[in-house]
N, C-alpha and C positions, 0 to 999 in steps of 0.2 A: 360599495364599489368606490375605488379611488377616483376622485375627480380632480384633485390637485396633487400632482406628483411632487413630493418633497425629498430633497437630498439630505436626509437625516444622518447625523453621526451614528455609528453602529450602536453606541450606548443608548441613544434616543430611540433608535429602531427597536431595540430589545424591550423598551418600556411601552411600546405601542400596544393598544388593545389587540388581543389575539387575532380577531377577525381581520383587522387592518394589516397586521404583521403577515398573516397568511397570504393576503393579496400581494403584498410587496415581495414575499418569498417566491410566489409564482412568477412574478416579473423578473426577479433576480436570477432565477434558474434559466431564464431565456436569454440572458445577457451573454455576450461573447466572453471567452476566458481571457484572463490577464495574469501572467506569471510573476508580476512584481519583480522582475530581474532575478528570478530564481531559475537555476538551470533545469534542463530536462530531467525528468524523474529517473532516468537511467544513471544520472550523475549523483543522485542523492545517496546518502549513506544507506547501506543495506538495512540496518536496524531501523532507521527512520521510515523507510518504505514499508517495512513489515509492520511497524507499530501503527502507522497511519492506515495501512490496508486493513488491519484488524479492528481499528476504531472508527472507521468511516462507515456511515450507514445511509441508506436512502432517506430515512427520516431525519429531520434536522434537529439536532441537539446542540444548542448554542454554547454550552460549556465545552463540549467536545470540539466544536468548530474553533473556538478560541484556543484550546489546547493544541489542535492540529496546526493552526496558523503559527502559533508560537514555536512548535516543534520544528516546522519546516523552515521558517524564516528567522527565528531568534528574536522577533519583534515582541516587546513586552506587552502584556495584556492591556495596559492603559493606552498604549499607542494604537493597538488594534481597535479598541473601543472608541477612539477618537477619529478613526477613518470613516469616510462616507460609506454607508451601507452598500452602495452600488459597487464600490471598489472591493469590499469584502466579498460580495457575491461573485464578482468576476474572478477573484482569486480562488474562491471555493469551487467555482466551475473548473478552473485549471486543475485543482486538486482531484476533483471527481474524474476528469478526463485522464489525468496522469495515472490514477489507480486503475482505471479501466484498461489503459494501455498495459499495465503490469499484469492484470488479470488475463488479458489475451495472450501475452507473452508466456505466462506460466502454464498455459494449456499445453505448451510444447514439452513441459516436464511431466505431464500426466503419465501415470504408470498403472498398468493393469496387472495386479499380481496373479500368479497362477494358483491353482487349487492347493498345491503343497504349501505355498507361502501363506495363503489364507488360513489353512489348517494349523500352521505353526504360530499364527497370531500376529501377522505383520501389521494389522490395523492398530495394534497397541502403540505403535510409534506415532500415530496421529495426535495423541494427546500432547506431544511435545512441540508441535507446530514448528515455527522457524528456529526454535532453540536447537532442534535436532540437526539442522543444517549448520548452525554455528559450531555445535559440538563436533560434528564430523569433520568440518573444515579445519578445526583447531587440533585435530588428532586426539580429542578428548582432554586437551590441556586448558583448564579454565583460565589460566593466565593469559591466554591468547584470545579469549572471547571478545573482549572490548575492541582490540585492534581489528578483528575480523568484522565485527558489527559496524565499524567505521569505514570499511571498504566501500567503494562505489557499487551500487546495485548491479551495474552492468558486468563488473568483474565477477561477482558471486554468481550471477545468472549464467555467464559464459562457462564458469567452472561446473555448475550443476548440469548444464547441457552436455559438456564434455564427459562428466561422470556417467550420465545416462547413456551416451553413445558407447562408452567403454563397457558398461554393464551389459548392454544389448549385444555388443560384439562378443564379449566373453561367453555369454549364454549360448549364442548361436554357434560359436566356435567349438565349445564343449560338446554341443549336440552333434556337430559334424564329426568331431574326433571320436565320439562314442559309437557312431554308426560304422566308422571305418574299421574298428577293431573287432 
């Protein structure tokens, strides 16, 4: 049990014995979040959000954490390692909270395929993850992938919601038209 609370640099924190580090981790995850002057997750680049979302896990992997912080902030690894472990955990909490916000938003994009779509193999698209979104938004033009990936997440999300509404409308409208004839 920690009796003397020490404000280690993150590099020193990583060198602590595992048992001590686990105690500090527990404390760290209870700290309030701090965005380090980083904008709201909806303003992050789409590709950054998706990469962080796919790489962040409930278990703490410090190489991943350093990569995630670097990816979001652009801060070099040496500077991350020189920060106080408390500050790193506050930022990590901000990242966890941000990705949870994205996960909740993306529930609005959930789609339940009908039996014909399942039989046709719609699940085969799952293997492409967020690449499928970038490909579709680019019209299949790989020269546009990078610029689409750099768009704010909020723009891509709004477009995906609009696409979903369009598809639902078209499907319902076609069903109505086919009943009329």
